[in-house]
N, C-alpha and C positions, 0 to 999 in steps of 0.2 A: 831474159836475163841480160844485163848490161855487159860490156867488154870488161869493165873494172871487177864486176862481181864475179864474173867468170874467172878472170885472173886471180882474184883473192882466193876463190874456192880452189882452184889448181894448186896455188902455193900452198895452202893448207894441206891438201890432200898430199903433196910432195914431202912435206915437213913429217906428216904423221908416218908416211912409207920409210923416210929416212931414219925416223925414231925406231922403227921395228927392225931395220937394217943394222943399225948400230948395236943393238943387243936387246935382251929381254926387258919389257915394260917393268918399271920399278914397281915394288910392292906398294900396296896401300900404305898411307903414314897416319899414325893415330898419336894424339898427345895434347898437350896444353898449348894452345895457340898464343903467340904475341902478335898483336895487330900492327901492320906495317902502314897500311891505308885501307880504304874501304874495300878494295878487291884483291888485297895481298896480306898474306899471313907468314908467320914463320913457325915451323914445327921441329924440334930437335935439330935446329940450325938449317934447315931446309927452307928456302923461300918458296911459297906455293901461291900461284895466280889462280884465282877462281875462274873457270871456263864459262865463257859465253856472256859474261856481264862487264861492265866498266863503270868505275865509280869516279867521283870527282878527285883531282889530285890533291895533294896534301896542302899545296899552296894556292889552290883555286878558290875563288869567291864568287858567290852567286848573291841573287837578289831575293829577298823575302817577300811576304805578302805585301808589305808596306814600301816596297822598293828600296830598303835598306840592304847594303851588301853585308853579308856574313861569311864566315870561313866554313863553306859547305864541305870542303875536303876534309877537314879537321871533324866536323859534325858527323860526317859518314863514318869515318874511322871510330869516333866514340860510340856510335850507335851499334856498329859491329862488335866492338869491345864488349858492351853491355850484353848484346845479344849471345855471344859465345860463352860469357861467364855465367850464364843461367843454366847450362847443360854441358859440363866437360866429360870426357874429352871429345875433341873433334876428330873426325876420320875422313880422309881424302883418297880417292881413288884415282889413279893417274889417266889423263887423257893424251897428253902431247908435251913436248918441250917448246917453250917459246922462244923468240931470237935472242934473248938474254940467257938463254938456258936455265929458264925458271920452270919448276915442276908446274904444269897446268892441270888442275884436278877439279873434280866433282866433289864437293865436301858436304859433310853433314855432322850436325851435333850429335851428342851421346843419345838423345831423345828421338833421332831420325829425321829432325827437321832439316831440309835443305837450306844451306846458307844462302845460295845464289837466289833461290825463290823468294826467300824472306827478305833480302835486301832490296830486290827489285819491287816486291809487293808493298814494301814500306817506304818506297820513293828515296832510298839512300843509295841507289845504284840503277843503272839502266841496262836494258836488254841491248846486247851488241850483235846486231844481226849479221856482222861480218863473220863471225865465230859461232854464234848461237843458231843461225838461220831462223830466228824467230821463235826460240824455244821458250822465251819468257814474255813474249808479246802480250799474253793473256794477263799476266800479273802486272805488266807495265800499264796496260789500258785500265786496270782496276785502280792502280796508284794515281794515275793521271786524273781519273774521273773524281776519285776522293779528294784530289789535291793535297796528298800528303807528301811530306819531305820535300824533295827538290821542285815536286810539282805545284807546291804552294806558292812559288814565286817565278822567277825566271832564271834560266841557267844555259849554259853553253855545253853541248855534249863533251865529255871528257877528252875523246879523241881530236875534236876540233879545238877544244882548248890547247892540247899538247902542241898540235900543229901551228897554231898561231903564237905560241910561246917558244917555238924552237926546242920544245923537250923532247929529244929523241934518246935520252938516256934512261937506263933502268933505275929503278927507285933505290936511293942511297940512304934513306932516313932510318933511324933506330926504330925499333918496335914502340909503339905508342905507349905501352905499359911500363917502359923503361924511362922515357925521357920527359913525359909530361903529366904524370899522374896528378900531382899536387896542383899544377896549373888547371888541369881539366876539372878537378873539384871546385876549384874556385870560379870557373867560367859563368857561373849563374850570376855572379855579383858585379861582373865586368861587362863593358859594352863597347864596340868599336864606334858607336856614334854617341856623343860628338867626338871628334879628333882631338887627341890630347898632346900636350908638350911635357918634358921632364919636370918643368916648375909646377905642374898640376898634378904631378903623381906622387903618392904618398909612400910606396914601398918598392923595394927591389922586386918582389914577387908580381906586383900588379905590373910593373914595367915589362917583365918578361912575358906576361900574359899578353900584352899588347904586341909586342914583338914577334910572337909566334902566331897570332890569331887575327891581326888586323892588317890590311893591304897598306897602310901608312905605318906600320909599327917598325919597319926596317930604319925609318929616319930617326928613331930613337937611339940607335946603334950607329953613331957617326964614324967610328973607327972599324965598323964590320967585324968585331971580334966575338960576336955572338952574345954580347952582354949589353943590354939597353940600360941607359941612364946610369952609368957607372958610379956617379957620385951617391947613389942611392944604395949601391952594391958593394 
């Protein structure tokens, strides 16, 4: 075991012990989940981080099979949202608290299917050895061999993407089901390639989709007020 790995394991062990000392472990949480991103949900106002896996960040882009970039973070969140909607409610068993004081848990749908296993097996998230100790390695190998999800193209591991983008803050985005349901429904008719300008866009909804889903979309919002191509809106 490397020094870094040993240090990470020791830190996780200390965190678990501190959780035990602070008080009794929280009870399992069950309810209808709102998706924050591919590895985080909210149930009854409690943020829950899936234990042992990591999914692309909401702003992260990856390359598809043809080398075109796409919003893999959003795609992962959408896949999770669809998966959870098929068998509600979700139930999560507490594992530990993370450094942002989020509840980290092992979660299952009403039909008993493990959320973490499904996400990794379908290439929408990756095994995070630092915390899983390889618990999802078999599912990841299967997804990689089948070239499904992220494995169909090229991507940067989420933890490396965060490090390279200076992203050390906890998620602040609203649940997927609240902010972008209409835009998600329209995503099949829009594409980030080729790049577009406001003069080439026909509606406010289309402009907003590009803003939220394309790496160049923020250039449509010149005053950074969250509204793209304001003449259309």
